C-alpha positions in Angstrom: -2.9 50.0 115.5 -0.6 52.9 115.3 -1.5 54.9 112.2 2.2 55.2 111.2 2.5 51.4 111.2 -0.4 51.1 108.8 1.0 53.9 106.6 4.5 52.4 106.5 3.0 49.0 105.6 1.1 50.6 102.8 4.3 52.4 101.6 6.3 49.1 101.5 3.5 47.3 99.6 3.4 50.1 97.1 7.2 50.0 96.7 7.0 46.3 96.0 4.2 46.8 93.5 5.7 49.7 91.6 9.4 48.5 91.9 10.3 52.0 93.2 12.4 51.9 96.3 11.8 54.1 99.3 14.4 55.8 101.5 15.4 54.0 104.7 12.5 53.8 107.2 14.9 54.6 110.0 15.7 58.0 108.4 12.0 58.8 107.8 10.8 57.7 111.2 13.6 58.0 113.7 11.6 56.6 116.6 10.9 53.2 115.1 12.1 50.2 117.1 12.4 46.5 116.2 9.0 45.7 117.8 7.4 48.4 115.6 9.2 46.8 112.6 7.7 43.4 113.3 4.3 44.9 113.6 4.8 46.6 110.2 5.8 43.3 108.7 2.8 41.5 110.2 0.5 44.2 108.8 2.0 43.8 105.3 1.5 40.0 105.6 -2.1 40.4 106.8 -2.9 42.5 103.8 -1.4 40.0 101.5 -3.3 37.2 103.1 -6.5 39.2 102.6 -5.5 39.5 99.0 -5.5 35.7 98.6 -2.0 34.7 99.4 -1.2 31.9 101.9 1.8 31.3 104.2 4.0 28.4 103.2 6.8 28.9 105.7 9.1 31.3 107.5 12.7 32.5 107.1 15.4 33.4 109.5 17.8 36.0 108.2 21.1 37.4 109.3 22.3 34.3 111.1 25.7 34.3 109.6 28.5 36.6 110.7 29.1 37.5 107.0 25.5 38.7 106.5 25.4 40.6 109.8 28.6 42.4 108.9 27.3 43.1 105.4 24.2 44.8 106.8 25.7 46.2 110.0 23.4 44.3 112.4 24.1 42.1 115.4 21.1 39.8 115.6 19.0 37.6 113.3 15.6 38.6 111.9 12.7 36.8 110.4 10.2 37.0 107.6 7.3 35.1 106.0 7.3 32.9 102.9 4.1 33.1 100.8 2.8 30.8 98.1 3.6 33.3 95.3 7.2 33.4 96.3 8.0 29.8 95.6 10.0 28.9 92.5 10.6 25.3 91.2 14.2 24.0 91.0 15.7 25.0 87.6 13.1 27.7 87.1 13.5 31.1 85.5 12.6 34.4 87.1 12.4 37.8 85.6 14.7 40.6 86.8 11.7 42.9 86.4 10.2 41.2 89.5 12.8 42.8 91.7 14.4 46.1 92.6 18.0 45.0 93.5 18.1 41.2 94.0 20.8 39.2 95.7 20.8 35.4 96.3 21.9 33.1 99.0 22.0 29.4 99.7 20.3 27.8 102.6 19.3 24.3 103.9 15.6 24.4 104.2 13.7 22.4 106.9 10.2 21.0 106.4 8.5 20.3 109.7 6.5 17.2 110.6 5.0 18.8 113.7 4.3 22.3 115.1 7.0 24.1 117.0 5.7 26.7 119.5 7.9 28.8 121.8 9.1 30.1 124.2 11.3 27.1 125.2 12.0 25.4 121.9 15.5 23.8 121.9 17.9 22.6 119.2 16.8 19.0 119.9 13.1 19.9 119.6 13.8 21.2 116.1 15.6 18.0 115.1 12.8 15.9 116.4 10.2 18.0 114.6 12.0 18.0 111.2 10.5 15.8 108.5 13.3 16.4 106.0 15.6 19.0 104.6 15.8 20.4 101.1 18.3 22.5 99.2 17.1 26.1 98.7 18.1 29.4 97.2 16.6 32.5 98.7 16.3 35.5 96.5 16.4 38.5 98.7 15.5 42.0 97.6 15.0 45.3 99.4 12.2 47.8 99.0 14.7 50.2 100.7 16.8 52.1 98.3 20.4 50.9 97.7 20.2 48.3 100.5 20.8 51.1 103.0 19.2 49.2 105.8 19.5 48.6 109.5 17.7 45.9 111.5 14.5 47.9 111.7 14.4 48.4 107.9 14.9 44.8 107.0 12.5 43.4 109.6 9.7 45.8 108.5 10.4 44.7 104.9 9.7 41.0 105.6 13.3 40.2 106.2 14.2 41.5 102.7 12.7 38.3 101.3 11.5 38.0 97.7 11.4 34.4 96.4 12.6 31.0 97.4 13.8 28.3 95.0 13.2 24.8 96.3 15.1 21.7 95.2 13.3 18.3 94.8 15.6 16.2 96.9 14.2 15.5 100.3 16.8 14.2 102.8 16.2 12.6 106.2 18.5 14.3 108.7 19.2 11.1 110.6 22.9 10.2 110.1 23.8 13.6 108.7 25.7 16.3 110.6 24.2 19.4 109.2 26.9 21.5 110.8 29.5 20.0 108.5 27.4 19.8 105.3 29.4 21.9 102.8 27.9 24.4 100.3 29.3 25.8 97.1 27.5 28.7 95.4 28.2 29.1 91.7 27.2 31.7 89.2 27.4 30.8 85.5 29.6 27.8 86.3 32.1 29.8 88.4 32.3 29.1 92.1 31.6 32.4 94.0 31.2 31.4 97.6 31.4 28.4 100.0 30.1 27.7 103.4 28.8 25.0 105.7 25.8 24.4 107.9 27.6 25.8 110.9 27.4 29.3 109.4 23.7 29.5 110.6 24.2 30.1 114.3 26.5 27.1 114.6 23.8 24.7 113.3 20.7 25.4 111.3 18.5 23.9 114.0 19.7 26.6 116.4 18.4 29.2 114.0 15.0 27.5 113.8 14.8 27.2 117.6 15.6 31.0 117.8 12.8 31.6 115.3 10.2 29.5 117.2 11.0 31.3 120.4 11.0 34.8 118.8 7.7 34.2 117.1 6.1 33.3 120.4 6.4 37.0 121.3 3.9 37.6 118.5 1.6 34.6 119.1 2.9 32.8 116.0 3.7 29.1 115.7 5.9 27.2 113.2 3.4 24.8 111.6 3.8 21.2 110.4 4.4 21.1 106.7 5.9 24.6 106.6 9.3 25.3 104.9 11.7 27.0 107.3 14.8 28.7 106.0 17.4 28.9 108.8 19.7 31.5 107.2 22.4 31.8 104.6 25.6 29.8 104.6 27.6 32.6 103.0 27.2 36.2 102.1 24.6 36.9 99.5 25.8 37.5 95.9 24.4 39.9 93.4 22.7 38.7 90.2 22.0 40.2 86.8 19.9 39.3 83.7 21.2 36.1 82.1 22.8 34.7 85.3 22.3 31.1 86.4 23.0 30.4 90.1 23.5 26.9 91.5 24.0 25.8 95.1 25.3 22.4 95.9 25.0 20.9 99.4 26.8 17.6 99.1 24.4 14.8 100.5 21.5 17.3 100.7 21.4 17.9 96.9 21.5 20.9 94.6 19.2 23.7 93.4 19.5 26.3 90.6 17.6 29.2 89.1 18.1 31.5 86.1 17.4 35.2 85.9 16.1 36.7 82.6 
């Protein structure tokens, strides 16, 4: 493995541990490309797995036009979800766990069977879905001031930090996930709205994209994994004392408090 990839992985792990952000990778290493960035992410995950963590799912990021505009990118990315990232519905998390957190609402998919690219389709995803759950993804960046491009966020595990998972498990039969509405509220005040169509037109399209992208790296989406298909609105900032709630109509609701 390229020594710089190993060194950058180490740098990101140290930034996460120390809560001291680093300058954009793209400014430090001008020759990095997206393939390098995914290799960095995989090296970080490999080291975490050696440390005792387990993979519980994957996430697609930057599927909404709003998020792509916010970060100045033009394609989705992905990251891994690990067991120590999961938060129960209604739980409390400490602001000291993060550098500069934001939060976004997503319809999480739990798979009943594996999905392996390169030719996974929208229908394949629907057929492989056991149920969907309401989720909040807490995103964070180990890159200072969120000054990130696609290479930065990919290397940094899709800027993922934690995922809050609601209890309601909803069968997707009879539900048009495109039209499922979402309201995102902070301290009782509605901050953002969206619908399932925000994630590449339908969340299942985002998961098909992910399965096919992961094929390039020899990775399969596994039965039982939680897959986050992308935010239904732009992410919102949070501060100590905030409670954030997302409501998804027939899919249920989920909340978390920051202390």
